[in-house]
Phi, psi and omega in degrees: 000126181270140175245153179262059181265139174275132178303149183303322182297321178291319177300317179297318179297319178297318178297318179296317180297321180288321184274344185303313180301321179295316180295320179296319180299315179292322181295316183289324189250326182061021184238149174258137183249054181281350179060029174257065182281111175232165181296336178284315183287328182267343180061062176225143177264139183274135175296153183283322186252162176298319180299316179291323177296317179297319177298319179296320178298313181296319179295314181291329175298318178296322177297317179298316178303313180296321180295319179292318178299324179277354183058045181257099185294326180291316179294324177297314180300312181298315180296318180297318180297319178296317179299321178298317179297315180299316181294324178292334180277345184303315181304327178294334184271353184241019184295342180278352181278164177299148181305323180294321178294319178301315181297318179297314181295315179299320178296315178296320179296319178295319177299316179295319179299321179295320179293318177299320178298320178295321177297315180303312182291325176296319178295320177301324180273002184058033178265075189290330176295318178294317179301318179294318178296318179292329178296324176295321176297320180296321179296322176294317179294324178296319178296318178296320179295318179300322180293336182275337184284148178292146182254000000 
């Protein structure tokens, strides 16, 4: 009786071929991309006031800009994670504003967070032209967000 069994060596090769991209991604980056950026996982302390939070966002954006210019994927990753934490904290700092203003600010913050995430992934892939192009988008989104914040 003949069986249609694949020899173990071929099965092993297929498993390796399927798992290799995953292993390479972990090998190259050593980072998990679960997108659960919290002040505990990123190890950043949140500023108390909206003004201080906004200053921290602008400062970390400058750090991100320098990291992309230097093509430093680790520094880009670290700056992006801090920016994500800061942006997630923004709604807590604007609760005194009118609901429509809150929604606009939260929407702009989410748009900016998506662009920062794209920069992070471009840096992970060492796609520095894309990271630079996305950084220009981030600067535009940052300007739009600044216009929404109370002065």
